[in-house]
C-alpha positions as YAML, in Angstrom:
chain: A
units: angstrom
residues:
- id: 1
  name: MET
  ca: [-171.79, 103.20, 14.70]
- id: 2
  name: ILE
  ca: [-169.20, 100.90, 16.74]
- id: 3
  name: THR
  ca: [-171.50, 98.52, 18.35]
- id: 4
  name: ALA
  ca: [-168.40, 96.26, 19.79]
- id: 5
  name: LEU
  ca: [-170.70, 92.93, 19.78]
- id: 6
  name: ARG
  ca: [-168.33, 90.74, 18.17]
- id: 7
  name: ASP
  ca: [-168.32, 87.37, 20.37]
- id: 8
  name: LYS
  ca: [-170.75, 88.98, 22.65]
- id: 9
  name: VAL
  ca: [-173.44, 86.66, 23.76]
- id: 10
  name: VAL
  ca: [-177.13, 87.75, 22.77]
- id: 11
  name: LEU
  ca: [-180.27, 86.01, 23.86]
- id: 12
  name: VAL
  ca: [-183.25, 86.69, 21.48]
- id: 13
  name: THR
  ca: [-186.44, 85.24, 22.76]
- id: 14
  name: GLY
  ca: [-189.14, 84.35, 20.02]
- id: 15
  name: ALA
  ca: [-186.60, 84.40, 17.21]
- id: 16
  name: SER
  ca: [-188.03, 81.81, 14.85]
- id: 17
  name: SER
  ca: [-189.82, 84.61, 12.76]
- id: 18
  name: GLY
  ca: [-190.71, 88.22, 12.57]
- id: 19
  name: ILE
  ca: [-189.15, 90.88, 14.52]
- id: 20
  name: GLY
  ca: [-187.22, 88.36, 16.56]
- id: 21
  name: ARG
  ca: [-185.60, 86.84, 13.48]
- id: 22
  name: ALA
  ca: [-184.64, 90.05, 12.15]
- id: 23
  name: THR
  ca: [-183.18, 91.10, 15.26]
- id: 24
  name: ALA
  ca: [-181.21, 87.81, 15.63]
- id: 25
  name: VAL
  ca: [-179.64, 88.38, 12.17]
- id: 26
  name: ALA
  ca: [-178.89, 92.02, 12.82]
- id: 27
  name: TYR
  ca: [-176.91, 90.82, 15.84]
- id: 28
  name: GLY
  ca: [-175.21, 88.19, 13.97]
- id: 29
  name: ALA
  ca: [-174.09, 90.85, 11.25]
- id: 30
  name: GLU
  ca: [-172.33, 92.32, 14.00]
- id: 31
  name: GLY
  ca: [-170.42, 89.18, 14.73]
- id: 32
  name: ALA
  ca: [-172.33, 88.03, 17.94]
- id: 33
  name: ARG
  ca: [-173.05, 84.68, 19.37]
- id: 34
  name: VAL
  ca: [-176.61, 84.81, 19.20]
- id: 35
  name: ALA
  ca: [-179.22, 82.35, 20.98]
- id: 36
  name: VAL
  ca: [-182.13, 81.69, 18.76]
- id: 37
  name: THR
  ca: [-185.16, 80.51, 20.94]
- id: 38
  name: TYR
  ca: [-188.33, 79.08, 19.65]
- id: 39
  name: HIS
  ca: [-191.73, 77.38, 21.10]
- id: 40
  name: SER
  ca: [-192.95, 75.20, 18.20]
- id: 41
  name: ASN
  ca: [-191.26, 76.28, 15.17]
- id: 42
  name: ARG
  ca: [-188.08, 74.73, 15.22]
- id: 43
  name: GLU
  ca: [-187.84, 74.82, 11.44]
- id: 44
  name: GLY
  ca: [-188.08, 78.63, 11.80]
- id: 45
  name: ALA
  ca: [-185.65, 78.78, 14.20]
- id: 46
  name: GLU
  ca: [-183.21, 76.84, 12.16]
- id: 47
  name: LEU
  ca: [-183.63, 79.07, 9.42]
- id: 48
  name: THR
  ca: [-182.92, 82.00, 11.55]
- id: 49
  name: ALA
  ca: [-179.73, 80.44, 12.85]
- id: 50
  name: ALA
  ca: [-178.68, 79.76, 9.42]
- id: 51
  name: ARG
  ca: [-179.06, 83.61, 8.31]
- id: 52
  name: VAL
  ca: [-177.26, 84.66, 11.44]
- id: 53
  name: ALA
  ca: [-174.35, 82.26, 10.37]
- id: 54
  name: GLU
  ca: [-174.82, 83.73, 6.89]
- id: 55
  name: ALA
  ca: [-174.61, 87.37, 8.25]
- id: 56
  name: GLY
  ca: [-171.10, 86.63, 10.17]
- id: 57
  name: GLY
  ca: [-172.26, 85.52, 13.76]
- id: 58
  name: THR
  ca: [-172.56, 82.24, 15.62]
- id: 59
  name: ALA
  ca: [-176.00, 80.50, 16.32]
- id: 60
  name: LEU
  ca: [-177.39, 78.61, 18.91]
- id: 61
  name: VAL
  ca: [-180.94, 77.04, 18.67]
- id: 62
  name: VAL
  ca: [-182.77, 76.72, 22.04]
- id: 63
  name: ARG
  ca: [-186.36, 75.79, 22.94]
- id: 64
  name: TYR
  ca: [-188.11, 78.20, 24.97]
- id: 65
  name: ASP
  ca: [-191.81, 78.14, 26.00]
- id: 66
  name: LEU
  ca: [-192.74, 81.46, 27.62]
- id: 67
  name: THR
  ca: [-195.61, 79.95, 29.16]
- id: 68
  name: ASP
  ca: [-193.51, 77.27, 31.17]
- id: 69
  name: GLU
  ca: [-190.99, 78.59, 34.18]
- id: 70
  name: HIS
  ca: [-189.14, 75.61, 33.98]
- id: 71
  name: SER
  ca: [-188.67, 75.72, 30.16]
- id: 72
  name: ILE
  ca: [-187.35, 79.55, 30.55]
- id: 73
  name: ARG
  ca: [-184.97, 78.55, 33.08]
- id: 74
  name: GLN
  ca: [-183.85, 75.64, 31.32]
- id: 75
  name: ALA
  ca: [-183.28, 77.46, 27.98]
- id: 76
  name: VAL
  ca: [-181.32, 80.47, 29.62]
- id: 77
  name: GLY
  ca: [-179.25, 78.16, 31.65]
- id: 78
  name: ARG
  ca: [-178.11, 76.24, 28.54]
- id: 79
  name: VAL
  ca: [-177.04, 79.73, 26.92]
- id: 80
  name: ALA
  ca: [-175.27, 80.74, 29.92]
- id: 81
  name: GLU
  ca: [-173.50, 77.36, 30.23]
- id: 82
  name: GLU
  ca: [-172.84, 76.89, 26.51]
- id: 83
  name: TRP
  ca: [-171.15, 80.35, 26.20]
- id: 84
  name: GLY
  ca: [-170.07, 81.34, 29.70]
- id: 85
  name: GLY
  ca: [-172.93, 84.15, 30.57]
- id: 86
  name: ILE
  ca: [-174.93, 86.32, 28.88]
- id: 87
  name: ASP
  ca: [-174.25, 89.90, 27.57]
- id: 88
  name: VAL
  ca: [-177.57, 91.00, 25.92]
- id: 89
  name: LEU
  ca: [-181.06, 89.92, 26.54]
- id: 90
  name: VAL
  ca: [-183.75, 90.93, 23.98]
- id: 91
  name: ALA
  ca: [-187.33, 89.74, 25.31]
- id: 92
  name: SER
  ca: [-189.13, 89.38, 21.93]
- id: 93
  name: ALA
  ca: [-191.18, 86.11, 22.35]
- id: 94
  name: VAL
  ca: [-195.16, 86.85, 22.59]
- id: 95
  name: VAL
  ca: [-198.31, 84.68, 22.65]
- id: 96
  name: TRP
  ca: [-201.01, 85.92, 20.24]
- id: 97
  name: SER
  ca: [-204.40, 85.05, 21.70]
- id: 98
  name: GLU
  ca: [-208.08, 86.00, 21.46]
- id: 99
  name: ALA
  ca: [-207.35, 88.92, 23.83]
- id: 100
  name: ILE
  ca: [-206.78, 90.80, 20.61]
- id: 101
  name: PRO
  ca: [-210.13, 91.07, 18.57]
- id: 102
  name: ARG
  ca: [-209.67, 90.14, 15.17]
- id: 103
  name: PRO
  ca: [-211.19, 92.68, 12.44]
- id: 104
  name: GLY
  ca: [-214.43, 92.04, 11.29]
- id: 105
  name: LEU
  ca: [-215.27, 90.05, 14.68]
- id: 106
  name: PRO
  ca: [-217.44, 91.57, 17.57]
- id: 107
  name: VAL
  ca: [-215.68, 93.29, 20.42]
- id: 108
  name: PRO
  ca: [-216.51, 91.82, 23.71]
- id: 109
  name: ARG
  ca: [-217.29, 94.31, 26.51]
- id: 110
  name: PHE
  ca: [-214.67, 94.62, 29.15]
- id: 111
  name: GLU
  ca: [-217.19, 93.16, 31.99]
- id: 112
  name: ASP
  ca: [-217.52, 90.01, 29.80]
- id: 113
  name: VAL
  ca: [-213.92, 89.14, 29.33]
- id: 114
  name: PRO
  ca: [-213.34, 86.00, 31.18]
- id: 115
  name: ALA
  ca: [-210.98, 86.15, 34.20]
- id: 116
  name: LYS
  ca: [-209.26, 83.20, 32.83]
- id: 117
  name: GLN
  ca: [-208.17, 85.09, 29.51]
- id: 118
  name: TRP
  ca: [-207.16, 88.22, 31.47]
- id: 119
  name: GLN
  ca: [-204.78, 86.07, 33.71]
- id: 120
  name: GLU
  ca: [-203.45, 84.12, 30.78]
- id: 121
  name: VAL
  ca: [-202.55, 87.29, 28.75]
- id: 122
  name: LEU
  ca: [-200.72, 89.04, 31.73]
- id: 123
  name: HIS
  ca: [-198.95, 85.82, 32.61]
- id: 124
  name: ASN
  ca: [-197.49, 85.49, 29.06]
- id: 125
  name: SER
  ca: [-196.56, 89.24, 29.08]
- id: 126
  name: LEU
  ca: [-195.38, 89.79, 32.55]
- id: 127
  name: ASP
  ca: [-194.70, 86.57, 34.50]
- id: 128
  name: ALA
  ca: [-192.68, 85.37, 31.18]
- id: 129
  name: THR
  ca: [-190.59, 88.32, 31.35]
- id: 130
  name: PHE
  ca: [-190.24, 87.98, 35.31]
- id: 131
  name: HIS
  ca: [-188.96, 84.49, 34.80]
- id: 132
  name: THR
  ca: [-186.68, 85.19, 31.87]
- id: 133
  name: LEU
  ca: [-185.06, 88.11, 33.76]
- id: 134
  name: GLN
  ca: [-184.49, 86.26, 36.98]
- id: 135
  name: ALA
  ca: [-183.04, 83.26, 35.32]
- id: 136
  name: ALA
  ca: [-180.61, 85.60, 32.98]
- id: 137
  name: LEU
  ca: [-179.47, 88.36, 35.43]
- id: 138
  name: PRO
  ca: [-177.10, 86.16, 37.50]
- id: 139
  name: ALA
  ca: [-175.40, 85.36, 34.20]
- id: 140
  name: MET
  ca: [-175.15, 89.00, 33.19]
- id: 141
  name: ARG
  ca: [-174.13, 90.70, 36.64]
- id: 142
  name: GLY
  ca: [-170.62, 90.98, 37.59]
- id: 143
  name: ARG
  ca: [-169.41, 91.56, 33.99]
- id: 144
  name: GLU
  ca: [-169.75, 95.45, 34.10]
- id: 145
  name: TRP
  ca: [-171.42, 95.67, 30.88]
- id: 146
  name: GLY
  ca: [-174.74, 94.41, 29.64]
- id: 147
  name: ARG
  ca: [-178.01, 95.33, 27.88]
- id: 148
  name: VAL
  ca: [-181.41, 94.46, 28.06]
- id: 149
  name: VAL
  ca: [-184.01, 95.26, 25.43]
- id: 150
  name: LEU
  ca: [-187.88, 94.45, 26.30]
- id: 151
  name: ILE
  ca: [-190.11, 94.59, 23.10]
- id: 152
  name: GLY
  ca: [-193.23, 96.56, 23.92]
- id: 153
  name: ALA
  ca: [-196.38, 97.32, 21.73]
- id: 154
  name: GLY
  ca: [-197.84, 100.31, 20.18]
- id: 155
  name: LEU
  ca: [-201.21, 98.95, 21.03]
- id: 156
  name: ALA
  ca: [-200.19, 99.80, 24.79]
- id: 157
  name: ASP
  ca: [-200.00, 103.55, 23.69]
- id: 158
  name: THR
  ca: [-203.04, 103.83, 21.12]
- id: 159
  name: GLY
  ca: [-205.46, 101.40, 22.89]
- id: 160
  name: LYS
  ca: [-208.10, 99.25, 20.87]
- id: 161
  name: PRO
  ca: [-211.51, 98.24, 22.06]
- id: 162
  name: GLY
  ca: [-211.50, 94.81, 23.50]
- id: 163
  name: ALA
  ca: [-207.83, 94.80, 24.09]
- id: 164
  name: GLY
  ca: [-207.44, 95.99, 27.66]
- id: 165
  name: ALA
  ca: [-205.68, 92.69, 28.93]
- id: 166
  name: TYR
  ca: [-202.93, 92.95, 26.17]
- id: 167
  name: GLY
  ca: [-202.56, 96.54, 26.78]
- id: 168
  name: ALA
  ca: [-202.26, 96.23, 30.38]
- id: 169
  name: GLY
  ca: [-199.58, 93.45, 30.05]
- id: 170
  name: LYS
  ca: [-197.43, 95.37, 27.71]
- id: 171
  name: SER
  ca: [-197.95, 98.77, 29.94]
- id: 172
  name: GLY
  ca: [-196.76, 96.65, 32.86]
- id: 173
  name: LEU
  ca: [-193.15, 96.13, 31.15]
- id: 174
  name: TYR
  ca: [-192.86, 99.78, 30.91]
- id: 175
  name: GLY
  ca: [-192.81, 100.03, 34.89]
- id: 176
  name: LEU
  ca: [-190.68, 97.15, 35.09]
- id: 177
  name: MET
  ca: [-188.22, 98.31, 32.63]
- id: 178
  name: ARG
  ca: [-188.02, 101.80, 34.44]
- id: 179
  name: SER
  ca: [-187.26, 99.99, 38.03]
- id: 180
  name: LEU
  ca: [-184.63, 97.68, 36.47]
- id: 181
  name: ALA
  ca: [-182.91, 100.88, 34.86]
- id: 182
  name: TRP
  ca: [-182.37, 102.02, 38.41]
- id: 183
  name: GLU
  ca: [-181.33, 98.71, 39.87]
- id: 184
  name: LEU
  ca: [-179.03, 97.50, 37.28]
- id: 185
  name: GLY
  ca: [-177.54, 100.66, 35.78]
- id: 186
  name: PRO
  ca: [-174.86, 100.96, 38.44]
- id: 187
  name: GLU
  ca: [-173.60, 97.54, 37.34]
- id: 188
  name: GLY
  ca: [-173.17, 98.61, 33.61]
- id: 189
  name: ILE
  ca: [-176.61, 96.96, 32.54]
- id: 190
  name: LEU
  ca: [-178.74, 99.38, 30.65]
- id: 191
  name: VAL
  ca: [-182.32, 98.53, 30.38]
- id: 192
  name: ASN
  ca: [-184.58, 99.89, 27.62]
- id: 193
  name: MET
  ca: [-187.61, 99.25, 25.45]
- id: 194
  name: VAL
  ca: [-188.38, 99.09, 21.82]
- id: 195
  name: VAL
  ca: [-192.04, 99.89, 20.80]
- id: 196
  name: PRO
  ca: [-193.00, 98.54, 17.38]
- id: 197
  name: GLY
  ca: [-195.85, 99.96, 15.52]
- id: 198
  name: GLN
  ca: [-197.87, 97.65, 13.01]
- id: 199
  name: THR
  ca: [-195.02, 95.97, 11.45]
- id: 200
  name: LEU
  ca: [-195.05, 94.28, 7.99]
- id: 201
  name: THR
  ca: [-193.79, 90.74, 9.23]
- id: 202
  name: GLU
  ca: [-194.46, 87.79, 7.22]
- id: 203
  name: THR
  ca: [-197.70, 87.08, 9.26]
- id: 204
  name: VAL
  ca: [-198.91, 90.26, 8.86]
- id: 205
  name: ARG
  ca: [-198.15, 90.29, 5.08]
- id: 206
  name: ALA
  ca: [-200.21, 87.09, 4.75]
- id: 207
  name: HIS
  ca: [-203.40, 88.34, 6.68]
- id: 208
  name: VAL
  ca: [-203.74, 91.80, 5.28]
- id: 209
  name: PRO
  ca: [-205.61, 92.65, 2.01]
- id: 210
  name: ALA
  ca: [-203.88, 93.87, -1.02]
- id: 211
  name: GLY
  ca: [-203.05, 97.41, -0.85]
- id: 212
  name: PHE
  ca: [-202.99, 97.55, 2.88]
- id: 213
  name: PRO
  ca: [-199.45, 98.54, 3.56]
- id: 214
  name: GLU
  ca: [-199.34, 101.16, 1.12]
- id: 215
  name: GLU
  ca: [-202.77, 102.64, 2.28]
- id: 216
  name: LYS
  ca: [-201.62, 102.42, 5.92]
- id: 217
  name: GLY
  ca: [-198.38, 103.90, 4.93]
- id: 218
  name: ARG
  ca: [-200.11, 106.93, 3.60]
- id: 219
  name: THR
  ca: [-201.43, 107.76, 7.21]
- id: 220
  name: LEU
  ca: [-197.79, 107.99, 8.64]
- id: 221
  name: PRO
  ca: [-195.57, 110.66, 8.72]
- id: 222
  name: SER
  ca: [-192.94, 108.57, 7.25]
- id: 223
  name: GLY
  ca: [-195.23, 107.68, 4.52]
- id: 224
  name: ARG
  ca: [-194.42, 103.79, 4.88]
- id: 225
  name: MET
  ca: [-195.27, 101.04, 7.26]
- id: 226
  name: SER
  ca: [-192.20, 99.63, 9.42]
- id: 227
  name: VAL
  ca: [-190.56, 96.09, 8.30]
- id: 228
  name: PRO
  ca: [-188.92, 93.89, 10.81]
- id: 229
  name: GLU
  ca: [-185.42, 95.23, 10.03]
- id: 230
  name: ASP
  ca: [-186.28, 98.75, 11.08]
- id: 231
  name: VAL
  ca: [-186.99, 97.27, 14.59]
- id: 232
  name: ALA
  ca: [-183.96, 95.24, 14.62]
- id: 233
  name: ARG
  ca: [-181.80, 98.21, 14.10]
- id: 234
  name: ALA
  ca: [-183.26, 100.10, 17.03]
- id: 235
  name: VAL
  ca: [-182.72, 96.96, 19.12]
- id: 236
  name: VAL
  ca: [-179.24, 96.39, 18.27]
- id: 237
  name: PHE
  ca: [-178.45, 100.09, 18.72]
- id: 238
  name: LEU
  ca: [-180.03, 100.20, 22.35]
- id: 239
  name: GLY
  ca: [-178.23, 96.51, 22.96]
- id: 240
  name: SER
  ca: [-174.83, 97.29, 22.16]
- id: 241
  name: ALA
  ca: [-171.88, 99.63, 22.86]
- id: 242
  name: ALA
  ca: [-172.99, 102.26, 20.64]
- id: 243
  name: ASN
  ca: [-175.72, 102.86, 23.54]
- id: 244
  name: GLY
  ca: [-173.34, 104.59, 25.90]
- id: 245
  name: ASN
  ca: [-175.95, 106.10, 28.29]
- id: 246
  name: VAL
  ca: [-179.61, 105.46, 27.30]
- id: 247
  name: ASN
  ca: [-181.25, 104.03, 30.11]
- id: 248
  name: GLY
  ca: [-184.89, 103.56, 31.16]
- id: 249
  name: GLU
  ca: [-185.99, 104.82, 27.97]
- id: 250
  name: THR
  ca: [-188.67, 103.96, 25.20]
- id: 251
  name: LEU
  ca: [-187.66, 104.17, 21.55]
- id: 252
  name: ARG
  ca: [-190.79, 103.92, 19.23]
- id: 253
  name: VAL
  ca: [-190.21, 102.60, 15.79]
- id: 254
  name: THR
  ca: [-193.77, 103.30, 14.48]
- id: 255
  name: GLY
  ca: [-193.27, 105.58, 11.41]
- id: 256
  name: GLY
  ca: [-194.34, 108.65, 13.51]
- id: 257
  name: ALA
  ca: [-197.62, 107.12, 14.62]
...
């Protein structure tokens, strides 16, 4: 697979752990220059950067708060200024909240969901992506080549009681992706979405009971849960020259769920 990513500038939001970290390292393995963003976990971002370098890439650690428009624009501007533009944007950052009920806790009725919670979840899913794209696209246009990969969520497909706000926010990204594919495609910028299923990140491993990964795997056609590296490989494909003309599409990495 020819990715032609050597020395390309790749901005990965939310890269201090999990899928974001695996994605940043995977781009590093292709020789890319990778901007590793973080909100509060700078130590995690520094570890990601070290792994990017070990894999063969170049890393730049940048603070990025997806709840703050100024922080978003400042982070994107720093990457573009440091490396002269942006070739690939991977929007992986997410804010986990009470909008997704935890196992064993009561599920609130939809009519009891506070309006503030609804607005915060949509802001963190949609507004943050809006501001990130608005800041990054001027640094991507005019280069006649670019890739945008949005990270969705399997929950938007499957649904879950009490998770209406989160599902609505992630579903909204799909509509955004489809429209941007039409707008940016003629300029050589392809826009797609990767939708992970439940993935064995460090956080998930720390919170699920022993035996859960094997039990869950038996319910999937592939026979196992995905790991972050599975998702990262899909993102690298869509966000590289190996993707010649896949545009406006959704690639699900769910083990067949």
